[in-house]
Backbone as JSON Lines, residues from 0, in Angstrom:
{"i":0,"aa":"M","n":[0.83,-0.82,0.37],"ca":[0.11,0.12,-0.04],"c":[0.74,0.89,0.04]}
{"i":1,"aa":"T","n":[2.26,1.28,0.51],"ca":[2.27,2.77,0.89],"c":[3.49,2.18,-0.67]}
{"i":2,"aa":"R","n":[4.08,1.57,-1.52],"ca":[4.29,1.72,-2.83],"c":[3.43,2.51,-3.54]}
{"i":3,"aa":"F","n":[1.67,2.08,-3.68],"ca":[1.46,2.93,-4.38],"c":[0.71,3.92,-4.48]}
{"i":4,"aa":"I","n":[1.0,4.3,-2.71],"ca":[0.63,6.05,-2.54],"c":[1.83,6.1,-2.74]}
{"i":5,"aa":"A","n":[3.3,6.33,-2.42],"ca":[4.47,6.67,-2.87],"c":[4.45,7.34,-4.38]}
{"i":6,"aa":"L","n":[4.01,6.39,-5.3],"ca":[4.07,6.2,-6.87],"c":[2.75,7.19,-7.3]}
{"i":7,"aa":"T","n":[1.73,6.91,-6.25],"ca":[0.67,7.81,-6.61],"c":[1.21,9.81,-6.79]}
{"i":8,"aa":"I","n":[1.45,9.98,-5.53],"ca":[1.92,10.94,-4.62],"c":[3.12,11.47,-6.06]}
{"i":9,"aa":"A","n":[4.64,10.97,-6.85],"ca":[5.12,11.45,-7.12],"c":[4.7,11.93,-8.57]}
{"i":10,"aa":"L","n":[3.55,10.64,-9.19],"ca":[3.29,11.01,-10.34],"c":[2.46,12.03,-10.47]}
{"i":11,"aa":"V","n":[1.7,13.0,-9.66],"ca":[0.59,14.0,-9.2],"c":[1.61,14.91,-9.09]}
{"i":12,"aa":"E","n":[2.74,14.95,-8.13],"ca":[3.91,15.74,-8.21],"c":[4.66,16.29,-9.86]}
{"i":13,"aa":"V","n":[4.85,15.08,-10.88],"ca":[5.3,15.05,-11.85],"c":[4.4,15.87,-13.01]}
{"i":14,"aa":"L","n":[3.02,15.03,-12.36],"ca":[2.16,16.12,-13.73],"c":[1.74,17.28,-13.46]}
{"i":15,"aa":"V","n":[1.76,18.06,-11.94],"ca":[1.77,19.27,-11.67],"c":[2.96,19.99,-12.2]}
{"i":16,"aa":"T","n":[4.21,19.47,-11.92],"ca":[5.47,20.29,-12.57],"c":[5.01,20.33,-14.5]}
{"i":17,"aa":"Y","n":[4.7,19.44,-14.77],"ca":[4.77,19.5,-16.62],"c":[4.09,20.94,-16.36]}
{"i":18,"aa":"L","n":[2.23,20.99,-15.63],"ca":[0.83,21.69,-16.06],"c":[1.9,22.86,-15.68]}
{"i":19,"aa":"I","n":[3.36,23.1,-14.76],"ca":[3.13,24.86,-14.96],"c":[4.55,24.88,-15.29]}
{"i":20,"aa":"G","n":[5.44,23.94,-14.94],"ca":[6.83,24.56,-15.24],"c":[7.06,24.12,-16.96]}
{"i":21,"aa":"G","n":[6.48,22.98,-17.76],"ca":[6.97,22.5,-18.65],"c":[8.05,21.02,-18.66]}
{"i":22,"aa":"G","n":[7.88,20.96,-19.77],"ca":[8.19,19.39,-20.12],"c":[9.86,19.26,-19.6]}
{"i":23,"aa":"E","n":[10.58,20.07,-19.52],"ca":[11.42,20.3,-18.9],"c":[11.68,20.18,-17.34]}
{"i":24,"aa":"A","n":[11.44,20.97,-16.71],"ca":[11.18,20.9,-15.26],"c":[10.54,19.94,-14.67]}
{"i":25,"aa":"A","n":[9.1,18.65,-15.35],"ca":[9.07,17.55,-14.83],"c":[9.83,16.68,-15.51]}
{"i":26,"aa":"A","n":[10.94,16.56,-16.21],"ca":[11.83,15.69,-16.4],"c":[13.3,15.46,-15.28]}
{"i":27,"aa":"K","n":[13.1,17.07,-14.52],"ca":[14.32,17.49,-13.45],"c":[13.72,16.86,-12.61]}
{"i":28,"aa":"L","n":[12.34,17.04,-12.64],"ca":[11.83,16.33,-11.24],"c":[11.32,14.61,-11.1]}
{"i":29,"aa":"T","n":[11.27,14.16,-12.48],"ca":[11.49,12.91,-12.28],"c":[12.87,12.24,-12.21]}
{"i":30,"aa":"F","n":[14.26,12.35,-12.53],"ca":[14.8,12.41,-12.15],"c":[15.48,12.34,-10.87]}
{"i":31,"aa":"Y","n":[15.25,13.96,-10.19],"ca":[15.26,13.27,-8.94],"c":[14.3,12.55,-8.0]}
{"i":32,"aa":"L","n":[12.64,12.37,-8.22],"ca":[12.43,11.16,-7.76],"c":[12.83,10.02,-7.19]}
{"i":33,"aa":"L","n":[13.63,9.67,-8.34],"ca":[14.1,8.01,-8.91],"c":[14.96,7.73,-7.46]}
{"i":34,"aa":"L","n":[15.16,8.79,-6.99],"ca":[15.72,8.57,-5.87],"c":[14.89,7.84,-4.68]}
{"i":35,"aa":"P","n":[14.34,8.78,-4.33],"ca":[12.97,8.66,-2.55],"c":[12.31,7.76,-2.79]}
{"i":36,"aa":"I","n":[12.22,6.93,-4.37],"ca":[11.21,5.95,-5.29],"c":[11.8,4.28,-5.09]}
{"i":37,"aa":"F","n":[13.14,5.21,-4.68],"ca":[13.92,3.61,-4.95],"c":[13.82,2.96,-2.96]}
{"i":38,"aa":"L","n":[14.43,4.34,-2.26],"ca":[14.48,3.74,-0.72],"c":[12.59,3.4,-0.42]}
{"i":39,"aa":"I","n":[11.94,3.95,-1.08],"ca":[10.45,3.5,-0.6],"c":[10.79,2.82,-0.96]}
{"i":40,"aa":"F","n":[10.41,1.87,-2.13],"ca":[9.92,0.87,-2.3],"c":[11.24,-0.78,-2.41]}
{"i":41,"aa":"W","n":[12.56,-0.09,-2.14],"ca":[14.09,-1.24,-1.83],"c":[14.45,-1.1,-0.36]}
{"i":42,"aa":"P","n":[14.16,-0.65,0.95],"ca":[14.48,0.19,1.96],"c":[15.64,-0.97,2.09]}
{"i":43,"aa":"R","n":[15.03,-1.77,2.69],"ca":[16.29,-3.42,3.11],"c":[17.32,-3.38,2.28]}
{"i":44,"aa":"D","n":[17.4,-3.35,1.03],"ca":[18.21,-3.6,-0.19],"c":[18.98,-2.3,0.08]}
{"i":45,"aa":"M","n":[18.51,-0.89,-0.32],"ca":[19.2,0.63,-0.07],"c":[20.19,0.49,1.14]}
{"i":46,"aa":"G","n":[19.16,0.23,2.43],"ca":[20.1,-0.26,3.3],"c":[21.29,-0.64,3.53]}
{"i":47,"aa":"S","n":[21.33,-1.93,3.11],"ca":[22.18,-2.93,3.44],"c":[23.31,-2.57,3.22]}
{"i":48,"aa":"Y","n":[24.21,-1.62,2.0],"ca":[24.97,-1.51,1.42],"c":[26.11,-0.92,2.63]}
{"i":49,"aa":"T","n":[27.57,-1.69,2.36],"ca":[27.87,-1.07,3.58],"c":[29.31,-1.05,2.84]}
{"i":50,"aa":"G","n":[30.42,-0.2,3.64],"ca":[32.26,-0.26,2.89],"c":[32.23,1.04,2.93]}
{"i":51,"aa":"H","n":[33.27,1.34,1.57],"ca":[33.3,2.81,1.6],"c":[32.97,3.3,0.27]}
{"i":52,"aa":"F","n":[32.84,4.75,1.24],"ca":[31.66,5.24,0.08],"c":[32.73,5.99,-0.84]}
{"i":53,"aa":"V","n":[32.82,7.59,-1.61],"ca":[33.01,8.21,-2.74],"c":[34.2,9.08,-1.89]}
{"i":54,"aa":"T","n":[33.52,9.37,-0.67],"ca":[35.04,9.63,-0.19],"c":[35.6,9.11,0.73]}
{"i":55,"aa":"R","n":[36.36,9.79,2.15],"ca":[36.97,8.63,3.08],"c":[36.23,7.79,4.68]}
{"i":56,"aa":"Y","n":[34.85,8.5,4.26],"ca":[33.83,7.88,5.52],"c":[34.11,6.09,4.6]}
{"i":57,"aa":"H","n":[33.59,5.46,6.24],"ca":[33.48,3.88,6.0],"c":[32.26,3.69,6.48]}
{"i":58,"aa":"F","n":[31.4,2.65,5.5],"ca":[29.75,2.89,6.11],"c":[30.58,1.08,6.93]}
{"i":59,"aa":"D","n":[30.6,0.91,8.06],"ca":[30.47,-0.57,9.05],"c":[28.89,-1.26,9.3]}
{"i":60,"aa":"Y","n":[27.81,-0.69,9.28],"ca":[27.3,-1.75,9.67],"c":[25.66,-1.14,8.89]}
{"i":61,"aa":"P","n":[24.25,-1.79,8.52],"ca":[23.78,-1.39,7.31],"c":[22.57,-0.38,8.54]}
{"i":62,"aa":"T","n":[21.68,-0.03,7.64],"ca":[20.94,1.63,7.89],"c":[19.94,0.53,7.99]}
{"i":63,"aa":"P","n":[18.89,0.74,8.92],"ca":[17.85,-0.03,9.16],"c":[16.53,0.27,8.22]}
{"i":64,"aa":"A","n":[15.94,-0.56,8.24],"ca":[15.19,-0.05,6.74],"c":[13.92,1.19,7.51]}
{"i":65,"aa":"W","n":[13.48,0.91,8.22],"ca":[12.18,1.98,8.87],"c":[13.44,3.26,7.95]}
{"i":66,"aa":"L","n":[14.81,3.98,8.98],"ca":[15.05,5.12,8.28],"c":[15.45,5.04,7.58]}
{"i":67,"aa":"V","n":[15.83,4.66,6.01],"ca":[16.16,4.47,5.02],"c":[14.68,4.75,4.27]}
{"i":68,"aa":"S","n":[13.25,3.99,4.85],"ca":[11.91,4.34,4.29],"c":[11.66,5.93,4.08]}
{"i":69,"aa":"F","n":[11.62,6.27,6.03],"ca":[11.66,7.82,6.23],"c":[12.38,8.75,5.58]}
{"i":70,"aa":"G","n":[13.93,8.8,5.34],"ca":[14.27,9.3,4.99],"c":[13.85,9.69,2.77]}
{"i":71,"aa":"G","n":[13.31,8.3,2.56],"ca":[13.17,8.5,1.28],"c":[11.06,9.0,1.44]}
{"i":72,"aa":"W","n":[10.48,9.07,2.49],"ca":[9.09,10.27,1.53],"c":[9.24,11.24,2.5]}
{"i":73,"aa":"L","n":[10.34,11.57,2.78],"ca":[10.99,12.99,3.24],"c":[11.9,13.58,2.23]}
{"i":74,"aa":"L","n":[12.06,12.69,0.8],"ca":[13.27,13.4,-0.22],"c":[11.82,13.52,-1.26]}
{"i":75,"aa":"L","n":[10.27,12.46,-0.89],"ca":[9.46,12.49,-1.86],"c":[8.9,13.72,-1.29]}
{"i":76,"aa":"L","n":[8.22,13.77,-0.18],"ca":[7.04,15.48,-0.02],"c":[8.45,16.57,-0.34]}
{"i":77,"aa":"L","n":[9.22,16.8,-0.11],"ca":[10.3,17.84,-0.33],"c":[9.92,19.05,-1.23]}
{"i":78,"aa":"P","n":[9.41,18.59,-2.78],"ca":[9.08,18.94,-3.55],"c":[8.03,19.83,-3.24]}
{"i":79,"aa":"I","n":[6.81,18.92,-2.33],"ca":[5.57,20.08,-2.44],"c":[5.56,20.89,-1.36]}
{"i":80,"aa":"G","n":[6.15,20.82,-0.46],"ca":[7.14,22.0,0.64],"c":[7.28,22.79,-0.3]}
{"i":81,"aa":"R","n":[8.32,22.7,-0.67],"ca":[8.66,23.82,-1.83],"c":[7.53,24.65,-2.38]}
{"i":82,"aa":"F","n":[6.42,23.4,-3.12],"ca":[5.81,24.2,-4.25],"c":[4.87,24.83,-3.18]}
{"i":83,"aa":"I","n":[4.71,24.51,-1.76],"ca":[3.76,25.08,-1.25],"c":[4.38,26.88,-0.55]}
{"i":84,"aa":"Y","n":[5.26,26.47,-0.34],"ca":[6.02,28.19,-0.32],"c":[6.87,29.35,-1.12]}
{"i":85,"aa":"W","n":[6.84,28.18,-2.48],"ca":[7.01,29.54,-3.2],"c":[5.34,29.75,-4.07]}
{"i":86,"aa":"Y","n":[4.8,29.45,-3.86],"ca":[3.54,29.49,-4.81],"c":[2.5,30.38,-3.34]}
{"i":87,"aa":"A","n":[2.5,29.59,-2.5],"ca":[1.23,30.12,-1.09],"c":[1.74,31.53,-1.0]}
{"i":88,"aa":"I","n":[3.17,30.89,0.09],"ca":[3.56,32.26,0.89],"c":[3.96,33.71,0.34]}
{"i":89,"aa":"T","n":[4.58,33.07,-1.32],"ca":[5.8,33.96,-2.02],"c":[4.41,34.38,-3.21]}
């Protein structure tokens, strides 16, 4: 059920962005939304990565799935908050 809700929110975000900002803005948002969708759909797999990162940091333990999913939801809802701030407040 959470996958369906997340995908519905993402599709609505892309559709509204297309209607307001055009195709280029919708394409950019689509690429941005890939990470949150992956984090929500596969939190256990995304959180199980350990080892060296691009920088000097080293991950010894996997991240709990609930935390990965929570981060995905935050990233998914971030464009909605930005939209509300941009159009409703300013």
